[in-house]
Structures are given as C-alpha cells and as structure tokens.
C-alpha positions in Angstrom: 91.9 -29.8 -25.4 91.1 -26.7 -27.4 92.7 -23.4 -26.6 90.2 -21.1 -25.1 90.1 -17.5 -23.9 92.4 -16.2 -26.6 91.6 -12.6 -25.7 91.2 -11.8 -22.0 91.6 -8.1 -22.5 88.3 -6.3 -22.0 87.6 -2.6 -22.2 86.1 -1.0 -19.1 82.9 1.0 -19.3 85.1 4.2 -18.9 87.3 3.1 -21.8 84.2 2.3 -24.0 82.8 5.8 -23.2 86.2 7.4 -23.9 86.4 5.6 -27.3 82.9 6.5 -28.3 83.5 10.1 -27.3 86.7 10.2 -29.4 84.9 8.8 -32.4 82.1 11.4 -31.9 84.8 14.1 -31.7 86.4 12.7 -34.9 83.1 12.6 -36.7 82.4 16.2 -35.6 85.9 17.4 -36.6 85.5 15.8 -40.1 81.9 16.7 -40.7 82.8 19.4 -43.3 84.7 16.8 -45.3 82.2 14.1 -45.4 80.9 13.8 -49.0 78.6 11.0 -50.0 79.3 9.8 -53.5 76.8 7.6 -55.3 78.2 4.3 -56.7 78.0 6.0 -60.2 80.0 9.0 -59.0 82.5 6.8 -57.3 82.9 4.9 -60.6 83.1 8.2 -62.6 85.8 9.8 -60.4 87.5 6.6 -59.5 90.6 6.4 -57.4 94.1 7.7 -58.2 96.4 4.8 -58.6 100.1 4.7 -57.6 101.3 5.6 -61.1 99.1 8.6 -61.2 100.1 9.7 -57.7 103.7 9.7 -58.9 102.6 11.8 -61.9 100.8 14.3 -59.7 103.8 14.5 -57.3 106.1 15.2 -60.2 103.9 18.1 -61.3 103.9 19.4 -57.7 107.7 19.2 -57.7 107.9 21.2 -61.0 105.4 23.7 -59.7 107.3 24.3 -56.5 110.8 24.3 -58.1 110.1 25.9 -61.5 106.7 27.7 -61.4 107.3 29.4 -64.7 106.9 26.0 -66.4 103.4 25.6 -65.1 100.3 26.3 -67.1 98.4 29.5 -66.1 95.0 28.0 -66.5 95.2 25.9 -63.4 94.3 27.5 -60.0 97.5 26.5 -58.4 96.5 27.7 -54.9 93.5 25.4 -55.0 95.8 22.6 -56.5 98.1 23.0 -53.4 95.2 22.9 -51.0 93.8 19.7 -52.7 97.3 18.1 -52.6 97.8 18.9 -49.0 94.2 17.8 -48.1 94.6 14.5 -49.8 97.9 13.8 -48.1 96.3 14.7 -44.7 93.2 12.5 -45.4 95.4 9.6 -46.5 97.3 9.8 -43.3 94.1 9.9 -41.3 92.7 6.9 -43.2 95.9 4.9 -42.6 95.6 5.5 -38.9 91.9 4.7 -38.8 92.5 1.6 -40.8 95.1 0.5 -38.3 92.7 1.0 -35.4 89.9 -0.8 -37.3 92.2 -3.8 -38.0 93.1 -4.0 -34.3 89.4 -3.8 -33.3 88.5 -6.5 -35.9 91.3 -8.8 -34.6 90.1 -8.3 -31.0 86.5 -9.0 -32.0 87.5 -12.1 -33.9 89.2 -13.5 -30.8 86.2 -12.7 -28.6 83.9 -14.2 -31.2 86.0 -17.4 -31.2 86.0 -17.6 -27.4 82.3 -17.1 -27.3 81.7 -19.8 -29.9 84.0 -22.3 -28.2 82.3 -21.7 -24.9 78.9 -22.1 -26.5 80.0 -25.4 -28.1 81.1 -26.6 -24.6 77.7 -25.6 -23.2 75.9 -27.3 -26.0 77.9 -30.5 -25.5 77.1 -30.4 -21.7 73.5 -29.7 -22.5 73.4 -32.8 -24.8 74.9 -34.9 -22.0 72.5 -33.6 -19.4 69.5 -34.1 -21.8 70.5 -37.7 -22.3 70.4 -38.3 -18.6 66.9 -36.8 -18.4 67.8 -33.8 -16.3 65.0 -31.3 -16.0 65.0 -28.5 -18.6 68.0 -29.7 -20.6 66.0 -31.5 -23.3 64.1 -28.3 -24.2 67.4 -26.3 -24.3 69.1 -29.0 -26.3 66.3 -29.1 -28.9 66.4 -25.3 -29.2 70.2 -25.3 -29.7 70.4 -28.3 -32.1 68.5 -26.4 -34.8 71.8 -24.5 -35.4 73.5 -27.7 -36.4 71.6 -28.9 -39.4 73.0 -32.1 -40.8 73.3 -32.5 -44.5 73.4 -35.9 -46.0 75.6 -36.7 -48.9 73.6 -37.7 -51.9 75.1 -40.6 -53.7 75.8 -39.9 -57.4 73.4 -41.5 -59.8 74.4 -45.0 -60.8 75.1 -45.5 -64.4 73.7 -48.4 -66.1 
C-alpha cells in the first residue's frame, strides 16, 4: 500500500492573503533595487566568486584599518555603500531562497499526493469501465491518453 497524504498542512485563505500581501510589500520595498540585466550584461558583469569576495573583503579591511594605504582615485564612500548593499542583498537572497525551498518542498509533496490520488481514481475508473458502469468508459478513454505505451523495438537481426 503506497504512502499517501504526505503533506496534510494547508494554508488558510487568510494565510494565503497574508503571504501575498507580504510578497507585495517586499516587491514594493525593493522596487528601487530591481535592475533587469540582459543575458549579455549578466555575462559581461558576471558574478563575484568566493575568492574574489575574500579579495574585496581584504581591501575593505585595509581601507577601514589603514586608509592611508588606499588609492585616492576610488570613491570610497560609494565603495562602502556598495559593500554594505551587497551584504544586505545577499542576506535577503539567502532568506528568500530558504522560503522558496520550503515552498517547493511543500508543493512537491502536494503534487505527489495529487498524482497518487489521481492514479487511484484512474484505476477505479478502469475497473468500473470494465463492468460497463455508465459514464466510466468515456472517462477512462479520456484519462488513458495520458499513459501512452511505447513498445520496445527489437534490434535489427544481423545476418
């Protein structure tokens, strides 16, 4: 007997509304930061890897502890703002990713439950169609299209 109803936790209408309102508030709060890069721009600017983050952090340390050793051509006030912003955004992304993972996991279990129940209904429909019960043959024929059977082709015989 298969395990069913893996996720019996369901959000209420009020919880869905609260979540949607929270997402809308988040979108509004971050509206000034949303920048759409083209694929080419994303490729051009890339992403800073861990080694480069360490490099940037070392420059930050030197700037904060020994500012006389920093080049004067850099706008250090803007550099600090960028550094603080990227750290804040990374924190937000980590939290959003954690929420997204939880939502994906819950959805996966609901999808699994739905599919297993649909398979049970399909099996029952097949049984009822085989007994000639009214309406089941039509339902069975409409559902069976989702289960196309492929036949194995035998390899060509040599000789």
